[in-house]
C-alpha positions as CSV (number, residue, x, y, z in Angstrom):
1,M,7.1,-7.0,1.1
2,T,4.5,-6.0,-1.4
3,R,5.6,-5.8,-5.1
4,V,4.5,-3.0,-7.3
5,S,2.9,-4.0,-10.6
6,A,5.1,-3.1,-13.5
7,D,2.7,-4.0,-16.2
8,P,2.9,-1.2,-18.7
9,E,-0.8,-1.3,-19.5
10,Q,-1.8,-1.1,-15.9
11,V,0.6,1.7,-15.2
12,E,-0.7,3.7,-18.2
13,R,-4.3,3.1,-17.2
14,G,-3.6,4.2,-13.6
15,L,-1.8,7.3,-14.8
16,V,-4.7,8.2,-17.2
17,Q,-7.1,7.5,-14.3
18,L,-5.2,9.9,-12.0
19,V,-4.9,12.6,-14.7
20,L,-8.6,12.4,-15.7
21,T,-9.6,12.5,-12.0
22,I,-7.6,15.8,-11.6
23,V,-9.1,17.2,-14.7
24,E,-12.6,16.3,-13.6
25,L,-12.0,17.9,-10.2
26,L,-10.7,21.1,-11.8
27,R,-13.6,21.1,-14.3
28,Q,-16.2,20.9,-11.5
29,L,-14.4,23.7,-9.5
30,M,-14.3,25.9,-12.6
31,E,-17.9,25.2,-13.4
32,R,-19.0,26.1,-9.9
33,Q,-17.0,29.3,-10.1
34,A,-18.6,30.2,-13.5
35,V,-22.1,29.6,-12.1
36,H,-21.3,31.8,-9.1
37,R,-20.0,34.6,-11.3
38,M,-23.0,34.2,-13.6
39,E,-25.5,34.4,-10.7
40,A,-23.6,37.5,-9.4
41,G,-24.1,39.1,-12.8
42,A,-20.3,39.3,-13.4
43,L,-20.4,37.7,-16.8
44,S,-21.7,39.1,-20.1
45,D,-24.0,37.0,-22.2
46,E,-21.1,36.3,-24.6
47,E,-18.9,35.1,-21.7
48,V,-21.7,32.8,-20.5
49,E,-22.1,31.4,-24.0
50,R,-18.3,30.8,-24.4
51,L,-18.1,29.1,-21.0
52,G,-21.0,26.9,-21.8
53,Q,-19.5,25.8,-25.0
54,T,-16.1,25.2,-23.4
55,F,-17.6,23.1,-20.6
56,M,-19.6,21.0,-23.1
57,A,-16.5,20.4,-25.3
58,L,-14.5,19.4,-22.2
59,S,-17.2,17.1,-21.1
60,E,-17.3,15.4,-24.6
61,R,-13.5,15.0,-24.7
62,M,-13.5,13.6,-21.2
63,Q,-16.1,11.0,-22.2
64,E,-14.0,10.1,-25.3
65,L,-10.9,9.6,-23.1
66,K,-12.8,7.5,-20.5
67,D,-14.3,5.3,-23.3
68,H,-10.9,4.9,-24.9
69,F,-9.2,3.8,-21.7
70,G,-12.2,1.8,-20.4
71,L,-12.9,4.1,-17.5
72,T,-16.2,5.1,-15.9
73,D,-17.2,8.0,-13.8
74,A,-16.9,5.8,-10.7
75,D,-13.3,5.1,-11.6
76,L,-12.5,8.8,-11.3
77,N,-14.0,9.1,-7.9
78,L,-11.4,8.6,-5.1
79,N,-12.5,7.7,-1.6
80,L,-10.8,10.0,0.9
81,G,-11.7,7.9,3.9
82,P,-13.3,10.1,6.6
83,L,-13.6,13.0,4.2
84,G,-15.8,11.0,1.9
85,D,-15.6,10.8,-1.9
86,L,-13.6,13.2,-3.9
87,L,-16.1,13.8,-6.7
């Protein structure tokens, strides 16, 4: 029988890693959607500017959180087996 690690620091880091992976996945999806809408001419210049600022701020905050918890971009990438990498 395999035991689950109950080390609070490892559990916290694992949870943060999972949450940041989900946030990064959502950020990439939203960014692709924004680029698609921009290329289709569906966004005003003001909306493009706001989206750009929002994505930059999110990227900076993500980097701060990764640094704080000692995570790298590679740590947020999950291998999905035959489907390949998540990010």
